[in-house]
KEKE-3310 file (N, C-alpha, C; in steps of 0.2 Angstrom, whole numbers, plus 5000, padded with zeros to 4 digits):
npx = (5097:5088:5085:5080:5072:5076:5065:5066:5066:5054:5043:5040:5038:5029:5018:5023:5029:5023:5027:5031:5044:5053:5050:5054:5067:5072:5068:5076:5089:5088:5085:5097:5107:5105:5107:5110:5112:5123:5130:5131:5124:5106:5094:5089:5075:5070:5073:5064:5052:5053:5051:5038:5031:5032:5025:5012:5010:5011:5000:4990:4993:4999:4999:4999:4990:4983:4995:5008:5022:5025:5023:5032:5031:5028:5037:5051:5065:5066:5061:5073:5084:5080:5078:5091:5098:5092:5096:5110:5112:5107:5117:5127:5125:5114:5102:5094:5082:5081:5068:5055:5054:5045:5037:5039:5028:5034:5040:5031:5024:5033:5035:5022:5021:5032:5037:5037:5028:5016:4999:4997:5002:5003:5011:5015:5002:4999:5009:5006:4993:4996:5004:4996:4985:4993:4996:4981:4974:4982:4989:4995:5011:5011:4997:4995:4996:4986:4977:4959:4949:4935:4934:4933:4920:4905:4898:4887:4885:4895:4906:4917:4918:4929:4932:4939:4944:4944:4958:4976:4979:4969:4958:4943:4934:4921:4908:4912:4917:4920:4918:4929:4922:4927:4926:4929:4929:4921:4931:4940:4952:4958:4961:4950:4946:4958:4957:4946:4948:4960:4952:4944:4953:4955:4955:4942:4937:4949:4961:4956:4964:4970:4981:4986:4996:5006:5004:5015:5013:5004:5003:5001:4989:4981:4977:4979:4984:4988:4978:4982:4990:5001:5017:5020:5033:5038:5029:5031:5043:5038:5037:5051:5054:5048:5052:5067:5063:5059:5069:5069:5076:5080:5086:5085:5085:5078:5066:5049:5035:5028:5029:5019:5009:5016:5019:5006:5000:5008:5008:4994:4996:5004:4995:4987:4977:4963:4967:4957:4951:4961:4964:4952:4954:4966:4964:4970:4969:4972:4977:4990:4997:4994:5002:5015:5020:5022:5032:5042:5043:5053:5050:5042:5052:5060:5052:5052:5064:5065:5056:5061:5075:5068:5064:5076:5081:5072:5073:5087:5087:5078:5085:5097:5090:5085:5098:5103:5093:5097:5109:5107:5098:5109:5118:5110:5107:5120:5121:5113:5116:5129:5126:5121:5123:5134:5128:5134:5140:5131:5122:5111:5105:5096:5097:5100:5089:5081:5083:5080:5080:5077:5083:5083:5079:5070:5074:5078:5078:5085:5085:5092:5100:5098:5107:5105:5113:5111)
npy = (4843:4843:4855:4858:4870:4873:4875:4887:4885:4890:4886:4874:4877:4886:4889:4894:4906:4920:4933:4947:4953:4943:4933:4941:4942:4928:4926:4935:4929:4918:4921:4929:4919:4908:4895:4884:4865:4861:4871:4882:4898:4902:4906:4924:4923:4912:4913:4923:4916:4908:4915:4920:4907:4905:4915:4913:4901:4905:4914:4907:4899:4905:4913:4927:4941:4946:4944:4947:4946:4952:4965:4980:4989:4981:4971:4978:4975:4963:4965:4975:4966:4956:4964:4968:4956:4950:4959:4959:4946:4946:4956:4947:4937:4929:4931:4929:4917:4900:4899:4892:4896:4905:4900:4905:4913:4908:4897:4888:4885:4878:4867:4861:4857:4848:4833:4822:4826:4821:4816:4803:4792:4784:4789:4802:4807:4809:4818:4829:4832:4835:4845:4856:4857:4862:4876:4881:4878:4886:4879:4874:4867:4855:4853:4843:4830:4829:4829:4823:4812:4815:4828:4833:4838:4835:4850:4850:4853:4850:4855:4856:4856:4862:4857:4865:4863:4870:4878:4874:4861:4854:4851:4844:4842:4837:4838:4838:4850:4867:4871:4879:4884:4881:4885:4875:4877:4870:4864:4861:4854:4858:4860:4855:4845:4836:4833:4825:4816:4809:4805:4794:4785:4780:4765:4754:4755:4761:4769:4783:4795:4807:4806:4793:4778:4774:4761:4749:4739:4743:4744:4729:4726:4735:4743:4757:4762:4758:4753:4759:4775:4787:4789:4800:4806:4804:4811:4823:4827:4830:4842:4846:4834:4836:4847:4844:4833:4841:4850:4864:4881:4883:4881:4867:4863:4875:4873:4868:4859:4869:4880:4881:4887:4900:4903:4905:4916:4926:4928:4933:4944:4952:4953:4962:4958:4961:4962:4955:4946:4937:4931:4925:4914:4908:4907:4914:4923:4937:4952:4954:4942:4938:4949:4945:4937:4946:4952:4961:4962:4961:4970:4980:4983:4990:5001:5007:5012:5020:5031:5036:5040:5050:5059:5063:5069:5080:5087:5092:5099:5109:5114:5119:5128:5137:5142:5149:5158:5165:5169:5180:5187:5192:5199:5209:5216:5221:5230:5240:5244:5250:5263:5270:5278:5272:5264:5268:5282:5290:5304:5308:5320:5337:5340:5329:5321:5328:5324:5318:5303:5290:5285:5271:5260:5248:5238:5224:5219:5208:5203:5214:5229:5247:5260:5276:5292:5308)
npz = (4724:4739:4751:4767:4777:4794:4807:4821:4838:4843:4836:4844:4856:4857:4865:4877:4872:4874:4875:4866:4864:4868:4859:4847:4848:4848:4835:4827:4831:4824:4810:4808:4808:4800:4789:4776:4776:4772:4774:4766:4759:4761:4746:4744:4744:4748:4762:4764:4763:4772:4784:4780:4782:4796:4801:4796:4804:4817:4817:4818:4830:4841:4857:4858:4853:4838:4830:4819:4810:4799:4803:4805:4815:4827:4826:4826:4826:4820:4806:4803:4803:4794:4782:4781:4780:4768:4759:4759:4754:4741:4736:4736:4726:4729:4726:4716:4708:4703:4695:4685:4667:4655:4639:4623:4610:4597:4600:4606:4594:4588:4596:4596:4582:4580:4576:4587:4594:4589:4587:4584:4590:4607:4616:4610:4609:4623:4627:4619:4623:4637:4636:4630:4638:4649:4646:4640:4651:4662:4670:4687:4693:4701:4699:4689:4692:4702:4694:4687:4679:4680:4680:4668:4657:4646:4638:4632:4618:4609:4615:4629:4647:4660:4676:4690:4705:4721:4729:4730:4731:4725:4733:4736:4747:4758:4752:4738:4735:4730:4713:4700:4685:4667:4652:4637:4622:4606:4593:4577:4575:4587:4604:4610:4603:4604:4616:4617:4609:4616:4628:4622:4619:4631:4641:4647:4665:4670:4680:4690:4689:4677:4668:4660:4659:4644:4634:4629:4620:4610:4597:4592:4600:4599:4610:4617:4630:4647:4662:4673:4681:4677:4688:4700:4700:4687:4679:4683:4676:4664:4655:4654:4648:4636:4630:4629:4619:4608:4605:4609:4610:4624:4640:4647:4661:4667:4662:4668:4675:4677:4669:4659:4665:4669:4656:4650:4658:4656:4642:4642:4649:4640:4630:4634:4641:4654:4670:4679:4671:4668:4682:4684:4674:4680:4692:4703:4718:4720:4713:4714:4714:4700:4695:4698:4688:4678:4665:4654:4637:4622:4613:4621:4630:4621:4616:4629:4632:4620:4624:4635:4631:4621:4631:4637:4625:4623:4634:4633:4622:4626:4636:4629:4621:4630:4635:4625:4624:4636:4633:4623:4632:4640:4631:4628:4639:4642:4631:4636:4647:4644:4639:4650:4666:4678:4694:4706:4704:4702:4712:4723:4721:4720:4707:4699:4702:4694:4682:4666:4664:4674:4691:4694:4682:4674:4682:4694:4710:4723:4740:4744:4752:4754:4757:4760:4759:4763)
capx = (5097:5082:5087:5074:5073:5076:5063:5068:5061:5048:5037:5038:5036:5024:5013:5027:5030:5018:5031:5033:5051:5057:5048:5058:5075:5073:5067:5082:5094:5087:5086:5104:5112:5102:5110:5108:5115:5130:5135:5130:5118:5100:5092:5084:5067:5069:5073:5057:5047:5053:5046:5030:5029:5032:5020:5006:5009:5010:4993:4985:4994:5003:4994:5000:4984:4984:5003:5011:5029:5027:5022:5038:5031:5027:5044:5055:5072:5065:5061:5079:5088:5078:5080:5099:5100:5091:5100:5116:5112:5107:5123:5132:5122:5110:5094:5089:5079:5081:5062:5053:5053:5040:5037:5036:5024:5037:5043:5025:5022:5039:5034:5016:5023:5035:5034:5037:5020:5011:4995:4996:5005:5000:5015:5015:4996:5000:5014:5001:4987:4999:5007:4990:4982:4999:4995:4975:4971:4987:4990:5000:5015:5008:4990:4994:4995:4980:4970:4955:4945:4928:4934:4930:4913:4902:4895:4881:4887:4901:4912:4920:4919:4933:4929:4944:4942:4947:4965:4981:4980:4964:4953:4936:4929:4916:4902:4915:4920:4917:4923:4929:4921:4931:4924:4934:4926:4921:4935:4940:4959:4962:4963:4944:4946:4963:4955:4940:4952:4962:4946:4942:4958:4957:4953:4937:4940:4956:4960:4953:4969:4969:4985:4988:5004:5006:5005:5020:5011:4998:5003:4999:4983:4976:4975:4984:4985:4986:4974:4985:4991:5008:5018:5021:5040:5038:5024:5034:5048:5035:5038:5058:5055:5045:5058:5071:5063:5057:5075:5068:5081:5078:5090:5080:5086:5074:5059:5046:5028:5024:5030:5013:5006:5019:5017:4999:4999:5014:5005:4989:4997:5006:4989:4984:4970:4962:4969:4952:4950:4967:4962:4946:4956:4972:4961:4974:4965:4974:4980:4997:4998:4996:5008:5022:5023:5024:5039:5042:5045:5058:5047:5041:5059:5063:5048:5052:5070:5065:5053:5068:5078:5065:5063:5082:5083:5069:5076:5093:5085:5075:5092:5100:5085:5085:5105:5103:5089:5101:5114:5103:5097:5114:5120:5105:5108:5126:5121:5109:5122:5133:5121:5118:5128:5134:5124:5138:5142:5125:5122:5105:5103:5090:5098:5099:5083:5077:5085:5074:5082:5077:5090:5082:5074:5070:5078:5074:5083:5082:5089:5097:5099:5101:5109:5105:5116:5109)
capy = (4841:4848:4858:4859:4874:4871:4880:4887:4881:4894:4883:4868:4880:4891:4890:4898:4913:4926:4940:4950:4954:4937:4931:4943:4940:4922:4925:4938:4926:4912:4923:4931:4914:4902:4892:4876:4860:4861:4878:4887:4902:4901:4912:4928:4921:4906:4918:4926:4911:4904:4921:4919:4901:4906:4920:4909:4896:4909:4918:4902:4895:4910:4917:4934:4942:4950:4944:4948:4946:4957:4972:4983:4992:4977:4968:4982:4973:4958:4969:4978:4960:4953:4968:4967:4949:4949:4964:4956:4940:4949:4958:4942:4934:4924:4935:4926:4911:4896:4896:4890:4901:4905:4898:4911:4910:4905:4890:4885:4882:4874:4861:4858:4856:4843:4825:4819:4828:4819:4812:4796:4787:4785:4794:4808:4811:4811:4824:4834:4834:4838:4853:4861:4858:4866:4883:4885:4880:4889:4875:4874:4862:4849:4850:4838:4824:4828:4830:4818:4811:4817:4835:4835:4836:4838:4856:4848:4857:4847:4857:4853:4860:4859:4858:4866:4863:4876:4876:4871:4854:4852:4848:4845:4843:4832:4838:4838:4856:4872:4871:4884:4881:4883:4881:4872:4878:4865:4866:4854:4851:4861:4857:4851:4839:4832:4830:4820:4810:4805:4802:4789:4780:4777:4760:4755:4753:4762:4774:4790:4800:4809:4804:4784:4775:4771:4753:4748:4734:4745:4742:4724:4724:4741:4745:4763:4765:4752:4756:4762:4781:4789:4790:4807:4809:4802:4816:4831:4828:4829:4848:4844:4829:4839:4852:4839:4830:4846:4853:4871:4884:4884:4877:4861:4864:4880:4870:4864:4859:4876:4883:4882:4892:4905:4905:4908:4921:4932:4929:4936:4950:4956:4954:4967:4955:4964:4956:4951:4941:4933:4929:4921:4909:4905:4905:4919:4926:4943:4955:4953:4935:4939:4953:4941:4933:4950:4953:4965:4958:4965:4977:4985:4987:4995:5007:5010:5015:5026:5035:5038:5044:5056:5063:5066:5074:5086:5091:5094:5103:5114:5118:5124:5135:5143:5145:5154:5165:5169:5173:5185:5194:5195:5205:5215:5221:5224:5236:5245:5247:5256:5269:5273:5279:5267:5267:5272:5288:5294:5306:5310:5328:5339:5340:5322:5319:5332:5322:5314:5297:5289:5282:5264:5259:5241:5234:5220:5218:5203:5203:5221:5235:5253:5266:5283:5297:5315)
capz = (4732:4743:4758:4771:4782:4800:4810:4828:4843:4845:4834:4847:4862:4855:4870:4882:4870:4875:4875:4860:4865:4867:4852:4842:4850:4844:4828:4825:4831:4819:4803:4807:4808:4797:4783:4772:4780:4770:4776:4761:4761:4756:4743:4748:4744:4754:4770:4766:4763:4780:4788:4779:4785:4803:4802:4796:4810:4823:4818:4821:4836:4845:4862:4857:4849:4832:4830:4812:4809:4793:4805:4807:4822:4831:4826:4822:4825:4815:4800:4801:4802:4787:4776:4779:4777:4760:4755:4759:4750:4734:4733:4735:4721:4731:4726:4710:4710:4696:4695:4678:4663:4650:4633:4619:4605:4591:4604:4606:4588:4587:4600:4593:4575:4581:4575:4593:4598:4584:4591:4581:4595:4613:4620:4607:4611:4630:4627:4616:4627:4644:4634:4628:4645:4653:4643:4641:4658:4665:4677:4691:4691:4704:4697:4684:4695:4704:4688:4687:4672:4680:4680:4660:4657:4640:4638:4628:4612:4606:4618:4635:4653:4664:4683:4692:4712:4725:4733:4727:4732:4722:4738:4734:4752:4759:4746:4732:4734:4726:4708:4694:4678:4662:4645:4632:4615:4602:4587:4572:4577:4592:4611:4612:4598:4606:4623:4617:4606:4622:4631:4617:4620:4638:4642:4653:4671:4672:4686:4689:4686:4670:4663:4660:4656:4638:4633:4625:4616:4606:4589:4592:4603:4599:4617:4618:4637:4653:4667:4678:4679:4677:4692:4702:4697:4680:4676:4685:4670:4656:4652:4652:4641:4630:4629:4627:4612:4602:4604:4609:4613:4631:4644:4650:4669:4668:4662:4673:4674:4680:4664:4655:4669:4668:4649:4650:4662:4652:4635:4642:4650:4633:4625:4638:4644:4660:4675:4681:4667:4668:4688:4682:4672:4684:4699:4708:4723:4721:4706:4716:4711:4692:4693:4699:4683:4673:4662:4648:4632:4619:4610:4626:4632:4617:4619:4636:4631:4616:4628:4639:4624:4618:4637:4638:4619:4624:4639:4631:4617:4630:4638:4623:4619:4637:4635:4619:4627:4641:4630:4621:4637:4643:4627:4627:4645:4641:4627:4639:4652:4642:4638:4657:4671:4684:4699:4710:4702:4703:4717:4724:4722:4718:4700:4697:4703:4690:4676:4661:4666:4682:4694:4693:4677:4673:4687:4699:4715:4728:4745:4744:4756:4751:4762:4757:4763:4762)
cpx = (5092:5085:5081:5076:5072:5071:5066:5063:5055:5041:5035:5037:5032:5020:5016:5028:5024:5021:5033:5040:5056:5057:5053:5064:5076:5073:5074:5088:5094:5087:5094:5109:5110:5106:5108:5113:5122:5133:5133:5124:5112:5098:5089:5077:5066:5069:5067:5051:5047:5049:5039:5027:5027:5026:5012:5006:5008:5003:4989:4987:4997:4997:4994:4994:4986:4993:5004:5018:5030:5026:5030:5038:5031:5034:5049:5063:5072:5066:5068:5084:5087:5079:5087:5101:5098:5095:5107:5117:5110:5113:5128:5130:5117:5101:5090:5088:5079:5074:5060:5053:5048:5043:5036:5033:5028:5038:5037:5023:5027:5038:5028:5017:5028:5033:5034:5031:5015:5007:4994:4998:5002:5004:5014:5008:4996:5004:5009:4995:4990:5001:5000:4986:4987:4996:4987:4973:4976:4988:4995:5004:5013:5000:4989:4993:4989:4973:4966:4951:4938:4928:4933:4923:4911:4898:4888:4880:4892:4907:4914:4919:4923:4931:4937:4942:4947:4954:4970:4982:4974:4959:4947:4931:4925:4911:4906:4919:4918:4922:4922:4927:4924:4929:4929:4929:4926:4927:4937:4946:4962:4961:4957:4944:4952:4962:4950:4944:4956:4957:4945:4946:4959:4954:4947:4940:4947:4955:4958:4958:4969:4973:4987:4994:5002:5007:5010:5018:5005:4998:5000:4992:4978:4974:4981:4987:4983:4981:4976:4988:4998:5011:5021:5028:5041:5035:5028:5039:5044:5037:5046:5058:5053:5051:5064:5070:5062:5063:5073:5074:5081:5082:5084:5080:5079:5066:5055:5039:5024:5026:5025:5009:5008:5019:5011:4998:5004:5010:4998:4991:5001:5000:4984:4976:4969:4964:4964:4950:4955:4966:4957:4949:4961:4969:4966:4968:4966:4977:4988:4999:4998:5001:5014:5024:5024:5031:5037:5045:5051:5056:5045:5046:5061:5059:5049:5059:5069:5061:5057:5072:5075:5064:5071:5083:5079:5070:5084:5092:5082:5081:5095:5096:5086:5093:5105:5099:5093:5105:5113:5101:5103:5117:5115:5107:5114:5125:5118:5113:5127:5131:5119:5125:5128:5130:5128:5141:5136:5122:5115:5103:5097:5091:5098:5092:5078:5078:5079:5074:5081:5083:5088:5077:5075:5075:5076:5080:5080:5087:5094:5095:5102:5102:5111:5107:5113:5116)
cpy = (4846:4849:4861:4864:4873:4877:4881:4885:4884:4890:4876:4871:4886:4895:4895:4905:4917:4932:4942:4951:4947:4933:4934:4942:4932:4922:4929:4933:4920:4915:4925:4925:4907:4901:4886:4871:4859:4868:4884:4892:4901:4908:4917:4926:4916:4909:4921:4922:4909:4908:4920:4912:4901:4909:4916:4904:4900:4913:4913:4899:4900:4913:4924:4937:4947:4950:4944:4950:4950:4964:4975:4988:4987:4973:4973:4979:4968:4961:4972:4971:4956:4957:4969:4962:4948:4953:4961:4950:4942:4952:4952:4937:4928:4927:4932:4919:4907:4894:4893:4897:4899:4903:4903:4908:4905:4897:4886:4881:4877:4867:4857:4855:4850:4837:4820:4821:4826:4815:4805:4791:4788:4791:4801:4811:4814:4817:4830:4837:4838:4845:4858:4863:4863:4874:4885:4884:4883:4885:4874:4867:4856:4847:4845:4832:4823:4828:4822:4817:4814:4825:4839:4832:4839:4844:4855:4851:4855:4850:4853:4858:4856:4860:4859:4868:4869:4873:4874:4865:4850:4848:4849:4844:4837:4831:4839:4845:4860:4872:4878:4881:4885:4881:4880:4873:4872:4867:4859:4851:4855:4857:4852:4844:4834:4829:4824:4814:4805:4801:4794:4783:4777:4770:4760:4752:4755:4767:4780:4796:4801:4805:4796:4782:4772:4764:4751:4742:4736:4744:4734:4721:4729:4745:4751:4764:4759:4757:4759:4768:4782:4791:4798:4810:4808:4809:4823:4832:4828:4836:4847:4840:4831:4845:4848:4836:4834:4849:4860:4876:4887:4880:4872:4862:4870:4878:4867:4863:4865:4881:4885:4886:4899:4908:4909:4914:4928:4932:4933:4943:4955:4958:4959:4965:4958:4957:4953:4945:4935:4929:4924:4913:4905:4904:4910:4922:4934:4945:4954:4946:4935:4942:4950:4939:4939:4951:4958:4962:4965:4972:4981:4987:4990:5001:5010:5015:5021:5031:5039:5043:5051:5061:5067:5071:5080:5090:5094:5099:5110:5119:5122:5130:5139:5146:5149:5160:5169:5173:5180:5190:5197:5201:5210:5220:5224:5231:5242:5248:5252:5261:5273:5274:5275:5271:5270:5279:5293:5297:5309:5317:5331:5338:5333:5320:5322:5329:5318:5306:5295:5286:5274:5263:5251:5236:5230:5219:5212:5203:5208:5226:5241:5257:5272:5288:5304:5320)
cpz = (4735:4750:4763:4777:4788:4805:4817:4832:4846:4843:4839:4855:4861:4861:4876:4879:4869:4876:4868:4859:4864:4861:4847:4842:4847:4837:4824:4825:4825:4813:4803:4806:4802:4791:4781:4777:4776:4771:4772:4763:4757:4752:4747:4749:4748:4761:4770:4766:4770:4784:4787:4782:4792:4805:4802:4802:4815:4823:4819:4828:4842:4850:4861:4852:4844:4830:4821:4812:4804:4796:4807:4812:4827:4832:4823:4821:4820:4808:4798:4799:4795:4783:4775:4776:4770:4757:4753:4754:4742:4731:4733:4730:4723:4731:4720:4711:4703:4694:4686:4673:4658:4644:4629:4613:4599:4594:4604:4600:4586:4588:4597:4587:4575:4580:4582:4596:4594:4589:4588:4586:4602:4617:4617:4610:4618:4631:4624:4621:4634:4642:4633:4634:4650:4651:4644:4647:4664:4672:4681:4690:4694:4702:4693:4687:4699:4700:4687:4681:4674:4679:4672:4659:4650:4642:4635:4621:4608:4609:4625:4641:4658:4671:4688:4699:4715:4727:4729:4727:4729:4727:4737:4740:4752:4754:4739:4730:4729:4719:4703:4688:4672:4656:4639:4624:4610:4595:4583:4574:4582:4600:4612:4608:4601:4612:4622:4613:4611:4626:4628:4619:4626:4638:4648:4660:4674:4678:4684:4688:4680:4665:4665:4657:4650:4638:4627:4619:4610:4601:4588:4595:4602:4604:4618:4625:4642:4657:4671:4676:4680:4685:4694:4699:4691:4678:4678:4681:4665:4652:4650:4647:4635:4627:4627:4620:4606:4602:4604:4611:4620:4635:4649:4657:4670:4666:4668:4671:4675:4674:4660:4660:4668:4661:4648:4652:4658:4646:4636:4644:4643:4629:4628:4639:4651:4665:4678:4678:4668:4676:4687:4680:4676:4691:4705:4712:4724:4714:4707:4713:4704:4691:4694:4694:4677:4671:4657:4642:4628:4616:4616:4630:4628:4616:4624:4634:4626:4620:4632:4636:4623:4624:4637:4632:4620:4629:4637:4626:4621:4634:4635:4621:4625:4638:4630:4621:4632:4639:4627:4626:4640:4639:4627:4633:4645:4637:4632:4644:4650:4641:4643:4661:4677:4690:4705:4709:4701:4710:4718:4726:4718:4710:4697:4698:4697:4683:4673:4664:4673:4685:4693:4688:4673:4676:4692:4705:4721:4733:4745:4748:4753:4757:4759:4761:4761:4762)
residu = (MET:THR:HIS:LYS:LEU:ARG:LEU:PRO:ILE:ILE:VAL:ARG:LYS:GLN:ASN:GLU:LEU:ASP:ASP:VAL:SER:LEU:LEU:GLN:GLN:GLN:LEU:VAL:GLU:TYR:ILE:SER:THR:MET:LYS:ARG:ASN:ASP:GLY:CYS:GLU:TYR:LYS:ALA:THR:SER:ILE:LYS:GLN:ALA:VAL:ASP:ALA:LEU:ASN:ARG:TYR:LEU:VAL:CYS:HIS:SER:PRO:ILE:LEU:ARG:ILE:ASN:LEU:HIS:ASP:LYS:TYR:MET:PHE:PRO:ASP:LEU:HIS:ASN:VAL:LEU:HIS:GLY:LYS:MET:ARG:ASP:LEU:GLN:GLU:HIS:GLY:PHE:GLY:GLU:THR:SER:GLY:SER:VAL:ALA:ILE:ASN:PRO:ARG:GLN:ILE:LEU:GLN:ILE:LEU:GLN:HIS:PRO:ARG:MET:ASN:THR:SER:SER:PRO:GLU:GLY:LEU:LEU:TYR:HIS:ILE:PHE:PHE:ARG:LEU:SER:ILE:ILE:LEU:ALA:MET:ARG:GLY:GLY:GLU:HIS:TYR:ASP:LEU:LYS:ILE:ASP:GLN:PHE:LYS:SER:ASP:GLY:HIS:ASP:GLY:LEU:GLN:PHE:PHE:ARG:TYR:THR:SER:LYS:ASN:ASN:GLN:ARG:GLY:ILE:GLN:GLY:GLY:LYS:ALA:GLN:ILE:ILE:SER:ILE:PRO:ALA:ASP:ASP:SER:GLY:PRO:CYS:THR:ASP:ILE:LYS:TYR:TYR:LEU:SER:LYS:ARG:PRO:ASP:LEU:SER:ASP:ASP:ASN:PHE:TYR:LEU:GLN:PRO:ASN:PRO:SER:TRP:LEU:GLU:ASN:GLY:ILE:TRP:TYR:LYS:THR:SER:HIS:ILE:GLY:LYS:ASN:ARG:LEU:ASN:LYS:PHE:MET:GLN:ASN:ILE:GLY:ARG:GLU:THR:GLN:ILE:ASP:ILE:PRO:ILE:GLU:LEU:LEU:SER:ASN:HIS:SER:GLY:ARG:LYS:THR:ALA:THR:GLN:VAL:LEU:GLN:GLU:GLU:GLU:ILE:PRO:GLU:GLN:ALA:ILE:MET:GLN:LEU:THR:GLY:HIS:LYS:SER:VAL:GLN:GLY:VAL:ARG:ALA:TYR:LYS:THR:ILE:ASN:GLU:GLU:GLN:GLN:LEU:ASN:THR:LEU:LYS:THR:LEU:ILE:ASN:ILE:THR:ASP:ASP:LYS:LEU:SER:SER:LYS:GLN:ASN:ASN:SER:SER:SER:GLN:ASP:ASN:SER:ILE:ASN:ASN:ASN:VAL:GLU:ILE:THR:LYS:SER:ARG:VAL:PRO:LEU:GLN:GLU:ILE:SER:LEU:SER:ALA:ASN:SER:LEU:GLY:ASN:GLU:ILE:PRO:ILE:PHE:GLN:ASN:CYS:THR:PHE:SER:ASN:VAL:SER:PHE:TYR:ILE:GLN:LYS)
# end
């Protein structure tokens, strides 16, 4: 079930809100009381996304100059309420999101080698192409439906070039838009070969959309695909269908078409590919966007734990050595003290000052006052 956030009245009366204090008051009331239509709490991330959306709107439409809801000095009460609300939600189990999960290399191999992904049938080839493109192009979940056939062009050397147009919605603009070009090198049995094979099976005069509907009568007439494209709702379930058909050990509800993008980013991070190179492939505008996908694998987690164990072992050993040294020093001082006259029994007479042994020898004092009586 989809729950839409109901925005406060400030959106509808933004021209009247030119006072920061009044705006902050309405926002605080909105954040502190907001709940879903069924009375349940939102996820903490949903609360933050609502504030982000309001901020983007107000930056464009508010009469308040240089407005920024994230500025804790301009909106201190909003900052405190938002921080408290999110912390409370996280403490009550509303902090985690049920977003898409990444697929590890073992599972990728299991999927590609599964008979259901065989390219000898229209549907198998379609799933195969979809899965490969999801990963090698780090495609966003909704990007598949917007994919067009003319985004794949020959590079003149048996390879392909993929043209990714700017923005999440693949908006090409009046002149076609600025495109990011990604090279897909030629191969014998890899992604480039599979894509070319799929393109060869598309009928003439078919839709511009990349993914076409399989033809159920392909065995009789030899035509693999219809001229019409796959609907959005059906296409949005492709990754889950692949997971279900290939029986990988991931809960199906955690798979989505965005899993390919998450997989690609995390694999590249684990291989220590520079962040700028990852951004070049994924189209992220900042390193923060790339780092949002970063996780630690089992080996990295083990190395992290070993590092901490070594540190604590070193400190424990150092403490034991220091303790042993202090014990030896105390014992030595005791032996020295036994051969000397206690300080309180020494009189500062001419005779005592003439002794061979000085009054203070190898002594260190701190914050001590001496009162000498003649």
